[in-house]
N, C-alpha and C positions, 0 to 999 in steps of 0.2 A: 589137325585140320586146318588146311590153306583154303582160306574163302575170297571170294571178290564180292562185295556187297555195292548195290546200288538206289539209288533214289533219284526218280528225274521228274516231282508231281509238284515241283515248284520252278521257279524261274531260275532257281540254282540247281546246277550239276552236283551230285554228291557222290563221291566213291572212298571206298576203304579196300585196304589187303589186309587179311589178318592171319597168324597163325594161333588156333584156340584162342585164348580169350585175349591174346596182344593183339593190337592193332599195332603194323607194322609203319603204315602210310595211309591218310585218309586227304582227303580232297574236296571241299566245298566252294564253289566258284561260279559266278553267273559268267556265260559263253557271250562271246561276240560275233560268233556266227551259228546259224542252224544247229539244235543240237543231232538232226542225223548227221550233218558234216561232221561234229566234233566230238560222236561219243565214244566212236572206235579210236580215233588218235589220243584222247583222252585217258582210254583204259590202258591203251600199250605204255603212255606214259607214266602213268600211277604203277604197272607190273614193272616196268622198268627201274622205276626208281625205287622201287621195294626190294626188287634183285628176284623176283618172283615171276618165273617162266610161266605162260599158259597152260603148259604141260602140268605143272606141278599144283595148280590147284586143284581142290578136291570138291569142290562144291559152290553154290552162287545162292545171292539173295537178292529180291527185288522187291523196291516199295511198289505197292500196289493201287496207291491213291486213296481218294480222291485229289483231284488238281485239274491240269491241263490237258485234256485229250488229247493232243498230239503228242505232247511230251510224253505221256505216260502209255502212248501205243509203242514210240520208237524205243523207250527203256526196256519196256516190257519183250519187243522182238528181238531186240537185243542181245538180250540175256538168253531167252529160247534160244535163238541161233549158237549162243556159246554154248550152253548144254546141249542140245544136240549134238554138235561139232566135238564136242570133247567125252559125250558118253558120262558125264557128271551131275549130281542131281543138284535142282533148284529150287528155293522156299520163297514164296509169295506174301509178305506182308501189310495190312494195310498203312499207310504212310501215317496217320493219325497217331498209330501205336509207335510210331518210328520217334515221331514228333513228342510225344509225351515221354520217351526216353530221357530227353534233353533236361527234364525237370529235374532237381536235385533236392534230397531232403523233405519230400514233400508227401503225406499219406494221400491226399487227394487231388485231381489235376483235372483241367478244363480244358482240351485243346479247342482252339479256335484258329480257323484257315478263313480268309478272305474270298468267298466263293464270288463275289459282287452281285449286282445288283439287290445292295442291303440285306446278304445272305451269308452266312457261315458255313461251314462245314464243321462240326463237334462230336466232341466224345468224351465221356466221364471216366475217369479210371483211379484207381488205389493203388498204390505204388509203394513197394516195403524194399527196399536196396535196388536189387537188379532187376527183380521180381514184379511184373507187371498185369494188373487185374483190370478187364474191361467192366464198368459199371453200369454202363449204357450201351444200346446201340447205335452205330454210325448215320449221322442225321445233319439234313441241310433242314435251316431253318432260323429265322429272324433273330437278333440277339435277345431280345426281350423273352422269346420261347424258350431260349437255351437257358437263361439267369433264372426261368421259373424249376428247373429241375437241380438247382443248384443251392445247396446250402452251406452256412458254417466256414472254417478255413481252406479255401481252395486257391491252387494255384495254376493262376490262367496263362497259357502259353499259346504263341503263334503269330501270325502277321495280321490275326483279327482284330490283335490289340491296336493297331494304329489305328483303328477306327473307332475301336469300342470303351476304351478305358475306363473314359468320363461315364458312358454307360454303367459300366461294373461298379464304380466307385459308388452310384448312387444308390445302388440297391440295399434294401434293410436284409438283414439275416444273414449276409457274407461277410467275410474277411477275406478280402482278396489278398492276393502274393502276385508280383508281376517277374518274371523272367528279363532278362536281360535281352535285349535287343540282338546282339548276335546268335541265341537260340531260337529265333522266332522260325526255322525252317527247320526239317526234317535233317538227320544227319546220317549217313549210310552204316557211318562205325556204331551207331546203336543197335543196329538188324543184327548184330554178331549175339548178344545175350540173349534175343528172341529166336534165333535159328539154331545156334549152335549144336544145343542137345538133340534137336528133331535131325539133323544134317548126321549128327554121329551115329543115331540109332538106324542110319538106310532109310529115314521118312520122308525124302523128296516130294514134292508134289507133282501131281499129273499134269505134264507140261501141255499138253494137248487141249486140257481144261480150264489153264490158267488165263483169266481175265481181268482188265483194271476194275480197280472198282469205282464206278460211275454213280453217285447219286444224284446229279443234276444231267441234264431235266428229267430224266423219267421217274426217278422217287422222290418226288418233293413234298414230302410229308418229315412228322415229327415220328422217328421209332419209340415205341415204351421202355422204359427202364427194365432191364433185367431182373427177378427177383433173386 
């Protein structure tokens, strides 16, 4: 199955082309012009570099956020347009899930994306190999409220580390690990293990009902951890 995966939730445009589990080409780059002017030329370029005509794609995957409102709308509308035009399925995945897949060799993960105004987008996970299980809801909170939900050995990942690494180190009961800075943004290539099985089974999302995941400003509260 040939897939085009996209995430536009951060300042980087992340793209990947894959065949089954193999990543043929991927790109993570900060653009020097507006996303709405850059996204289709960038998609065409990576398809050309992978030797993958649009007509040979079997499906699409896209990061839903949270993140930049404008960028998320551009990314999602672009993927919807491609899916409509090619009559191929698409799956949307919260971008915090994609970010968590950047962590390696860690059982417990806490994603921290800078949401500004002294807040972070966060979620807690358990990861085993390429299997990812969410342990909390997606929430928007200050770092102190996030850290109240965390204990033991935890890998923290995301651009929130630039702001809050020192705060994390001070908390008792937490043994923190921090990922390298090159992994602080979601990478579209990590969408593949999250969506491949679903798309192979023909279980794409309803395009008309796909919307960005907005946690801010309409839902400014902690969501309780799932049992």
